[in-house]
N, CA, C and O atoms as CSV, one atom per row, in Angstrom:
chain,resi,resn,atom,element,x,y,z
A,1,MET,N,N,-86.296,-112.794,-121.811
A,1,MET,CA,C,-85.734,-111.998,-120.823
A,1,MET,C,C,-85.300,-110.688,-122.434
A,1,MET,O,O,-84.854,-110.704,-123.581
A,2,VAL,N,N,-85.553,-110.252,-121.945
A,2,VAL,CA,C,-84.380,-108.690,-122.694
A,2,VAL,C,C,-84.023,-107.895,-122.315
A,2,VAL,O,O,-84.424,-107.191,-121.389
A,3,VAL,N,N,-82.563,-107.783,-123.421
A,3,VAL,CA,C,-81.663,-107.319,-123.205
A,3,VAL,C,C,-80.988,-106.322,-123.777
A,3,VAL,O,O,-80.112,-106.521,-124.618
A,4,VAL,N,N,-81.610,-104.298,-123.057
A,4,VAL,CA,C,-81.299,-103.555,-123.963
A,4,VAL,C,C,-79.913,-102.939,-124.035
A,4,VAL,O,O,-79.000,-103.223,-123.260
A,5,ALA,N,N,-79.830,-102.002,-125.111
A,5,ALA,CA,C,-78.437,-101.869,-124.079
A,5,ALA,C,C,-78.677,-99.966,-124.019
A,5,ALA,O,O,-79.077,-99.118,-124.818
A,6,ASP,N,N,-78.466,-99.966,-123.426
A,6,ASP,CA,C,-79.128,-98.376,-122.336
A,6,ASP,C,C,-77.902,-97.548,-122.793
A,6,ASP,O,O,-76.884,-97.585,-122.102
A,7,GLN,N,N,-77.958,-96.656,-124.144
A,7,GLN,CA,C,-76.429,-95.651,-124.714
A,7,GLN,C,C,-76.531,-94.609,-123.701
A,7,GLN,O,O,-75.509,-94.253,-123.113
A,8,GLY,N,N,-77.666,-94.081,-123.438
A,8,GLY,CA,C,-77.251,-92.729,-122.095
A,8,GLY,C,C,-77.114,-92.854,-121.427
A,8,GLY,O,O,-76.654,-91.795,-121.000
A,9,ASN,N,N,-77.145,-93.709,-120.490
A,9,ASN,CA,C,-76.701,-94.590,-119.346
A,9,ASN,C,C,-75.761,-96.046,-118.650
A,9,ASN,O,O,-75.544,-96.813,-117.711
A,10,HIS,N,N,-75.362,-95.418,-120.610
A,10,HIS,CA,C,-74.119,-96.404,-120.845
A,10,HIS,C,C,-74.118,-97.855,-119.544
A,10,HIS,O,O,-73.248,-98.112,-118.711
A,11,ARG,N,N,-75.119,-98.398,-119.750
A,11,ARG,CA,C,-75.016,-99.641,-119.656
A,11,ARG,C,C,-75.725,-100.225,-120.370
A,11,ARG,O,O,-75.943,-99.797,-121.504
A,12,LEU,N,N,-76.643,-102.098,-119.610
A,12,LEU,CA,C,-77.486,-102.490,-120.573
A,12,LEU,C,C,-78.737,-102.644,-118.754
A,12,LEU,O,O,-78.589,-102.625,-117.532
A,13,SER,N,N,-79.930,-102.793,-119.861
A,13,SER,CA,C,-81.349,-103.195,-118.716
A,13,SER,C,C,-81.784,-104.717,-119.536
A,13,SER,O,O,-81.991,-105.228,-120.637
A,14,LEU,N,N,-81.742,-104.935,-118.232
A,14,LEU,CA,C,-82.449,-106.607,-117.904
A,14,LEU,C,C,-84.066,-106.355,-118.022
A,14,LEU,O,O,-84.574,-105.695,-117.116
A,15,TRP,N,N,-84.701,-106.718,-118.821
A,15,TRP,CA,C,-86.486,-106.723,-118.378
A,15,TRP,C,C,-87.181,-108.653,-118.435
A,15,TRP,O,O,-86.991,-109.758,-118.944
A,16,ARG,N,N,-87.788,-108.112,-117.769
A,16,ARG,CA,C,-88.179,-109.911,-117.611
A,16,ARG,C,C,-88.978,-109.688,-118.161
A,16,ARG,O,O,-89.566,-108.607,-118.128
A,17,LEU,N,N,-89.501,-111.441,-119.429
A,17,LEU,CA,C,-90.034,-111.113,-120.999
A,17,LEU,C,C,-91.765,-110.916,-120.200
A,17,LEU,O,O,-92.654,-110.284,-120.771
A,18,GLY,N,N,-91.927,-111.478,-119.054
A,18,GLY,CA,C,-93.738,-112.036,-118.782
A,18,GLY,C,C,-94.649,-110.398,-118.371
A,18,GLY,O,O,-95.687,-109.864,-118.763
A,19,ASP,N,N,-93.742,-110.115,-117.546
A,19,ASP,CA,C,-94.290,-109.086,-117.162
A,19,ASP,C,C,-94.203,-107.390,-117.016
A,19,ASP,O,O,-94.920,-106.526,-116.513
A,20,GLY,N,N,-92.551,-107.426,-117.951
A,20,GLY,CA,C,-92.515,-106.578,-118.495
A,20,GLY,C,C,-91.485,-105.339,-118.049
A,20,GLY,O,O,-91.151,-104.345,-118.694
A,21,THR,N,N,-91.122,-105.753,-116.758
A,21,THR,CA,C,-90.589,-105.304,-115.810
A,21,THR,C,C,-89.192,-105.027,-115.504
A,21,THR,O,O,-88.816,-106.017,-114.877
A,22,VAL,N,N,-87.708,-103.774,-115.670
A,22,VAL,CA,C,-86.515,-104.009,-115.429
A,22,VAL,C,C,-85.635,-105.491,-114.189
A,22,VAL,O,O,-85.035,-105.532,-113.115
A,23,TRP,N,N,-86.120,-106.478,-115.300
A,23,TRP,CA,C,-84.802,-106.487,-113.012
A,23,TRP,C,C,-83.801,-106.273,-113.251
A,23,TRP,O,O,-83.133,-106.453,-112.233
A,24,LYS,N,N,-82.975,-105.846,-114.359
A,24,LYS,CA,C,-81.079,-105.473,-113.566
A,24,LYS,C,C,-81.018,-104.640,-114.381
A,24,LYS,O,O,-81.461,-104.634,-115.529
A,25,HIS,N,N,-80.247,-103.601,-113.611
A,25,HIS,CA,C,-79.288,-103.478,-115.277
A,25,HIS,C,C,-77.423,-103.401,-114.272
A,25,HIS,O,O,-76.856,-103.394,-113.180
A,26,LEU,N,N,-77.204,-103.345,-116.411
A,26,LEU,CA,C,-75.394,-104.391,-115.795
A,26,LEU,C,C,-74.118,-103.472,-116.031
A,26,LEU,O,O,-73.514,-104.119,-116.886
A,27,GLY,N,N,-73.414,-102.420,-115.788
A,27,GLY,CA,C,-72.864,-101.493,-116.688
A,27,GLY,C,C,-72.424,-100.437,-115.780
A,27,GLY,O,O,-73.053,-100.455,-114.722
A,28,SER,N,N,-71.621,-99.609,-115.860
A,28,SER,CA,C,-72.213,-97.831,-115.647
A,28,SER,C,C,-70.401,-97.644,-116.379
A,28,SER,O,O,-69.504,-98.463,-116.578
A,29,GLN,N,N,-70.510,-96.281,-116.583
A,29,GLN,CA,C,-69.916,-95.239,-117.901
A,29,GLN,C,C,-68.597,-95.682,-117.503
A,29,GLN,O,O,-68.474,-95.356,-116.323
A,30,GLY,N,N,-67.509,-96.288,-117.924
A,30,GLY,CA,C,-66.370,-95.959,-118.531
A,30,GLY,C,C,-65.569,-97.628,-119.231
A,30,GLY,O,O,-66.253,-98.454,-119.836
A,31,THR,N,N,-63.953,-97.821,-118.948
A,31,THR,CA,C,-62.901,-98.230,-120.283
A,31,THR,C,C,-62.978,-99.678,-119.129
A,31,THR,O,O,-62.767,-100.795,-119.602
A,32,GLU,N,N,-63.239,-99.547,-117.893
A,32,GLU,CA,C,-62.620,-100.617,-117.107
A,32,GLU,C,C,-63.398,-101.963,-118.330
A,32,GLU,O,O,-64.044,-101.649,-119.330
A,33,PRO,N,N,-63.069,-103.611,-117.837
A,33,PRO,CA,C,-64.121,-104.771,-117.800
A,33,PRO,C,C,-65.475,-104.439,-117.259
A,33,PRO,O,O,-65.517,-103.795,-116.211
A,34,GLY,N,N,-66.669,-104.826,-117.887
A,34,GLY,CA,C,-68.009,-104.569,-117.638
A,34,GLY,C,C,-68.333,-102.955,-117.449
A,34,GLY,O,O,-69.174,-102.394,-116.747
A,35,GLN,N,N,-67.712,-102.631,-118.011
A,35,GLN,CA,C,-68.407,-100.880,-118.222
A,35,GLN,C,C,-68.045,-100.079,-119.603
A,35,GLN,O,O,-66.978,-100.021,-120.214
A,36,PHE,N,N,-68.741,-99.752,-119.754
A,36,PHE,CA,C,-69.077,-98.898,-121.102
A,36,PHE,C,C,-69.288,-97.506,-121.455
A,36,PHE,O,O,-69.224,-96.479,-120.780
A,37,ASN,N,N,-69.500,-97.678,-122.431
A,37,ASN,CA,C,-68.922,-96.228,-123.222
A,37,ASN,C,C,-69.948,-95.819,-124.638
A,37,ASN,O,O,-69.536,-95.459,-125.741
A,38,TYR,N,N,-71.504,-96.020,-124.172
A,38,TYR,CA,C,-71.876,-95.746,-124.983
A,38,TYR,C,C,-72.750,-97.575,-125.714
A,38,TYR,O,O,-72.821,-97.964,-126.880
A,39,PRO,N,N,-73.177,-98.153,-124.609
A,39,PRO,CA,C,-73.288,-99.609,-125.340
A,39,PRO,C,C,-73.670,-99.346,-126.782
A,39,PRO,O,O,-74.194,-98.237,-126.883
A,40,LEU,N,N,-73.553,-100.213,-128.312
A,40,LEU,CA,C,-73.643,-100.234,-128.899
A,40,LEU,C,C,-74.633,-101.016,-129.217
A,40,LEU,O,O,-75.514,-100.210,-129.515
A,41,ALA,N,N,-75.264,-102.546,-129.410
A,41,ALA,CA,C,-75.673,-104.068,-129.738
A,41,ALA,C,C,-75.024,-105.213,-129.004
A,41,ALA,O,O,-73.810,-105.364,-128.867
A,42,VAL,N,N,-76.024,-106.039,-128.525
A,42,VAL,CA,C,-76.073,-107.132,-127.145
A,42,VAL,C,C,-76.901,-107.927,-128.168
A,42,VAL,O,O,-77.792,-107.508,-128.907
A,43,ALA,N,N,-76.440,-109.086,-128.052
A,43,ALA,CA,C,-77.182,-110.505,-128.216
A,43,ALA,C,C,-76.077,-111.354,-127.024
A,43,ALA,O,O,-74.985,-111.229,-126.469
A,44,VAL,N,N,-77.269,-112.274,-127.122
A,44,VAL,CA,C,-76.986,-113.360,-125.666
A,44,VAL,C,C,-76.840,-114.289,-126.943
A,44,VAL,O,O,-77.528,-114.288,-127.964
A,45,THR,N,N,-75.431,-115.320,-126.506
A,45,THR,CA,C,-75.406,-116.561,-127.378
A,45,THR,C,C,-76.401,-117.373,-126.448
A,45,THR,O,O,-76.905,-117.300,-125.328
A,46,GLY,N,N,-76.382,-118.465,-127.949
A,46,GLY,CA,C,-77.102,-119.864,-126.173
A,46,GLY,C,C,-76.239,-119.814,-125.164
A,46,GLY,O,O,-76.825,-119.244,-124.243
A,47,ALA,N,N,-75.307,-120.065,-124.885
A,47,ALA,CA,C,-74.824,-120.184,-123.249
A,47,ALA,C,C,-75.673,-119.296,-122.845
A,47,ALA,O,O,-75.960,-119.689,-121.714
A,48,GLY,N,N,-76.216,-118.419,-123.030
A,48,GLY,CA,C,-76.597,-117.309,-122.279
A,48,GLY,C,C,-75.853,-116.599,-122.262
A,48,GLY,O,O,-76.512,-115.591,-122.009
A,49,ALA,N,N,-74.552,-116.196,-122.368
A,49,ALA,CA,C,-73.035,-114.960,-122.973
A,49,ALA,C,C,-73.831,-113.642,-122.927
A,49,ALA,O,O,-74.200,-113.566,-124.099
A,50,LEU,N,N,-74.173,-112.890,-122.494
A,50,LEU,CA,C,-74.046,-111.591,-123.413
A,50,LEU,C,C,-72.869,-111.218,-123.856
A,50,LEU,O,O,-71.829,-111.043,-123.221
A,51,VAL,N,N,-73.151,-111.069,-125.334
A,51,VAL,CA,C,-72.199,-110.314,-125.944
A,51,VAL,C,C,-72.500,-108.863,-126.591
A,51,VAL,O,O,-73.474,-108.614,-127.303
A,52,VAL,N,N,-71.324,-107.801,-126.155
A,52,VAL,CA,C,-72.406,-106.072,-125.811
A,52,VAL,C,C,-70.586,-106.065,-126.785
A,52,VAL,O,O,-69.593,-106.746,-126.531
A,53,THR,N,N,-70.790,-105.031,-127.861
A,53,THR,CA,C,-70.137,-104.271,-128.921
A,53,THR,C,C,-70.605,-102.382,-127.949
A,53,THR,O,O,-71.770,-102.010,-127.809
A,54,ASP,N,N,-69.541,-101.670,-127.521
A,54,ASP,CA,C,-70.142,-99.805,-127.351
A,54,ASP,C,C,-68.482,-99.862,-128.606
A,54,ASP,O,O,-67.883,-100.685,-129.298
A,55,GLU,N,N,-68.401,-98.396,-128.231
A,55,GLU,CA,C,-66.978,-97.774,-128.636
A,55,GLU,C,C,-66.427,-98.563,-128.919
A,55,GLU,O,O,-67.161,-99.550,-128.873
A,56,HIS,N,N,-65.422,-98.832,-129.245
A,56,HIS,CA,C,-64.055,-99.306,-129.199
A,56,HIS,C,C,-64.129,-100.954,-129.436
A,56,HIS,O,O,-63.816,-101.179,-130.605
A,57,ARG,N,N,-64.420,-102.102,-128.763
A,57,ARG,CA,C,-64.727,-102.377,-128.474
A,57,ARG,C,C,-66.007,-104.057,-128.282
A,57,ARG,O,O,-67.160,-103.696,-128.517
A,58,VAL,N,N,-65.950,-105.064,-128.054
A,58,VAL,CA,C,-66.205,-106.014,-127.888
A,58,VAL,C,C,-66.882,-106.758,-126.306
A,58,VAL,O,O,-65.863,-107.446,-126.369
A,59,GLN,N,N,-67.204,-106.975,-125.728
A,59,GLN,CA,C,-67.345,-107.756,-124.470
A,59,GLN,C,C,-67.970,-109.107,-123.824
A,59,GLN,O,O,-69.128,-108.911,-124.191
A,60,VAL,N,N,-67.997,-109.700,-123.487
A,60,VAL,CA,C,-68.822,-111.092,-123.026
A,60,VAL,C,C,-69.010,-111.055,-121.599
A,60,VAL,O,O,-68.148,-110.670,-120.809
A,61,LEU,N,N,-70.028,-111.419,-121.322
A,61,LEU,CA,C,-70.158,-110.501,-119.692
A,61,LEU,C,C,-72.081,-112.313,-119.306
A,61,LEU,O,O,-72.910,-112.835,-120.052
A,62,THR,N,N,-71.902,-112.379,-118.510
A,62,THR,CA,C,-72.522,-113.536,-117.884
A,62,THR,C,C,-73.741,-112.090,-117.381
A,62,THR,O,O,-73.345,-110.969,-117.063
A,63,VAL,N,N,-75.149,-112.500,-117.427
A,63,VAL,CA,C,-76.420,-111.405,-116.489
A,63,VAL,C,C,-75.954,-111.372,-115.228
A,63,VAL,O,O,-76.779,-111.003,-114.392
A,64,ASP,N,N,-74.757,-111.678,-114.796
A,64,ASP,CA,C,-74.466,-111.669,-113.197
A,64,ASP,C,C,-73.629,-110.686,-112.836
A,64,ASP,O,O,-73.163,-110.330,-111.753
A,65,GLY,N,N,-73.439,-109.999,-114.871
A,65,GLY,CA,C,-71.970,-108.800,-115.441
A,65,GLY,C,C,-71.034,-108.809,-114.360
A,65,GLY,O,O,-70.648,-107.821,-113.735
A,66,ALA,N,N,-70.512,-110.669,-114.093
A,66,ALA,CA,C,-68.667,-111.156,-114.132
A,66,ALA,C,C,-68.377,-110.814,-115.907
A,66,ALA,O,O,-69.218,-110.976,-116.791
A,67,VAL,N,N,-67.881,-110.638,-115.973
A,67,VAL,CA,C,-66.882,-110.428,-117.421
A,67,VAL,C,C,-66.346,-111.804,-117.758
A,67,VAL,O,O,-65.444,-112.418,-117.187
A,68,LEU,N,N,-67.165,-112.208,-118.916
A,68,LEU,CA,C,-65.610,-113.103,-119.227
A,68,LEU,C,C,-64.594,-112.809,-120.517
A,68,LEU,O,O,-63.557,-113.458,-120.655
A,69,CYS,N,N,-64.864,-112.115,-121.132
A,69,CYS,CA,C,-63.283,-111.884,-121.775
A,69,CYS,C,C,-63.736,-110.605,-122.286
A,69,CYS,O,O,-64.906,-110.236,-122.388
A,70,VAL,N,N,-62.604,-109.920,-122.620
A,70,VAL,CA,C,-62.948,-108.196,-123.653
A,70,VAL,C,C,-62.321,-108.599,-124.770
A,70,VAL,O,O,-61.897,-109.737,-124.562
A,71,LEU,N,N,-62.111,-108.314,-125.608
A,71,LEU,CA,C,-62.022,-109.156,-127.256
A,71,LEU,C,C,-60.500,-107.539,-127.878
A,71,LEU,O,O,-60.576,-106.522,-128.567
A,72,ASP,N,N,-59.583,-108.113,-127.237
A,72,ASP,CA,C,-58.294,-106.440,-127.945
A,72,ASP,C,C,-58.511,-105.889,-129.063
A,72,ASP,O,O,-58.472,-106.491,-130.136
A,73,PRO,N,N,-58.730,-104.842,-128.939
A,73,PRO,CA,C,-58.912,-103.491,-129.855
A,73,PRO,C,C,-57.782,-103.342,-131.016
A,73,PRO,O,O,-57.854,-103.490,-132.236
A,74,THR,N,N,-57.093,-103.115,-130.460
A,74,THR,CA,C,-56.102,-103.170,-131.158
A,74,THR,C,C,-55.435,-104.178,-131.798
A,74,THR,O,O,-54.397,-103.845,-132.369
A,75,ALA,N,N,-55.878,-105.708,-131.866
A,75,ALA,CA,C,-54.867,-106.894,-132.527
A,75,ALA,C,C,-56.284,-107.071,-132.970
A,75,ALA,O,O,-56.990,-107.944,-132.466
A,76,VAL,N,N,-56.630,-106.424,-133.717
A,76,VAL,CA,C,-57.663,-107.782,-134.698
A,76,VAL,C,C,-57.433,-108.241,-135.428
A,76,VAL,O,O,-58.343,-108.074,-136.240
A,77,VAL,N,N,-56.402,-109.092,-135.986
A,77,VAL,CA,C,-55.586,-110.612,-137.175
A,77,VAL,C,C,-56.532,-110.280,-138.211
A,77,VAL,O,O,-57.712,-110.490,-138.491
A,78,GLY,N,N,-55.422,-109.611,-138.712
A,78,GLY,CA,C,-56.363,-109.440,-140.777
A,78,GLY,C,C,-56.870,-107.919,-140.728
A,78,GLY,O,O,-57.073,-107.293,-141.768
A,79,VAL,N,N,-57.059,-107.367,-139.463
A,79,VAL,CA,C,-57.840,-106.227,-139.700
A,79,VAL,C,C,-56.557,-104.578,-138.582
A,79,VAL,O,O,-56.548,-103.349,-138.651
A,80,GLY,N,N,-55.859,-105.480,-137.857
A,80,GLY,CA,C,-55.077,-104.232,-137.033
A,80,GLY,C,C,-56.113,-103.674,-136.085
A,80,GLY,O,O,-55.604,-103.337,-135.016
A,81,ARG,N,N,-56.915,-103.553,-136.133
A,81,ARG,CA,C,-57.710,-102.961,-135.166
A,81,ARG,C,C,-58.981,-102.620,-135.511
A,81,ARG,O,O,-59.186,-102.358,-136.696
A,82,LEU,N,N,-60.028,-102.557,-134.604
A,82,LEU,CA,C,-61.595,-102.065,-135.019
A,82,LEU,C,C,-61.450,-100.700,-134.775
A,82,LEU,O,O,-60.703,-99.879,-134.242
A,83,GLY,N,N,-62.741,-100.845,-135.551
A,83,GLY,CA,C,-62.770,-99.279,-135.577
A,83,GLY,C,C,-63.992,-99.047,-134.432
A,83,GLY,O,O,-64.294,-99.782,-133.492
A,84,ASP,N,N,-64.568,-97.797,-134.838
A,84,ASP,CA,C,-64.919,-96.888,-133.555
A,84,ASP,C,C,-66.980,-97.488,-133.674
A,84,ASP,O,O,-67.750,-98.114,-134.402
A,85,PHE,N,N,-66.958,-97.117,-133.050
A,85,PHE,CA,C,-68.277,-97.673,-132.561
A,85,PHE,C,C,-69.198,-99.127,-134.053
A,85,PHE,O,O,-69.627,-99.230,-135.202
A,86,LEU,N,N,-68.983,-99.761,-132.938
A,86,LEU,CA,C,-69.615,-101.272,-133.434
A,86,LEU,C,C,-70.975,-101.020,-132.764
A,86,LEU,O,O,-71.588,-101.238,-131.719
A,87,TYR,N,N,-71.143,-100.178,-134.498
A,87,TYR,CA,C,-73.185,-101.068,-134.215
A,87,TYR,C,C,-73.866,-102.388,-134.285
A,87,TYR,O,O,-74.812,-102.834,-133.635
A,88,GLY,N,N,-73.018,-102.990,-135.411
A,88,GLY,CA,C,-74.220,-104.862,-135.873
A,88,GLY,C,C,-73.527,-105.313,-135.516
A,88,GLY,O,O,-72.533,-104.654,-135.211
A,89,MET,N,N,-73.530,-106.883,-135.272
A,89,MET,CA,C,-72.913,-108.007,-134.298
A,89,MET,C,C,-73.996,-109.571,-135.081
A,89,MET,O,O,-75.194,-109.759,-134.866
A,90,ALA,N,N,-73.147,-110.382,-135.893
A,90,ALA,CA,C,-74.553,-111.532,-135.054
A,90,ALA,C,C,-73.362,-112.659,-134.695
A,90,ALA,O,O,-72.207,-112.682,-135.119
A,91,LEU,N,N,-73.776,-113.237,-134.120
A,91,LEU,CA,C,-73.522,-114.914,-134.152
A,91,LEU,C,C,-73.535,-115.454,-134.549
A,91,LEU,O,O,-74.487,-115.524,-135.327
A,92,TYR,N,N,-72.199,-116.900,-134.562
A,92,TYR,CA,C,-72.509,-118.016,-135.428
A,92,TYR,C,C,-72.719,-119.111,-134.232
A,92,TYR,O,O,-72.503,-118.943,-133.032
A,93,PRO,N,N,-73.198,-120.271,-134.891
A,93,PRO,CA,C,-72.710,-120.587,-133.027
A,93,PRO,C,C,-71.757,-121.329,-133.656
A,93,PRO,O,O,-70.920,-121.946,-132.997
């Protein structure tokens, strides 16, 4: 599976690696859990969860689109608030 942050359409696109076809799209434009405003970065955890950043937050979802958690951008320990447009991320096992 290849996961693409489809910024212009405010969603994630999941592609089958074997044949290069789109398997499904997740999300739509908005600020509710499971919605995105210009998703910028996406990573897949070892457990298969999708970690996605957009303008002001980080969300963790299953490949079925269920929201596991949304990190509160206003209460980041030691920082106070996440900045705008979170372009990068790294996962630590």
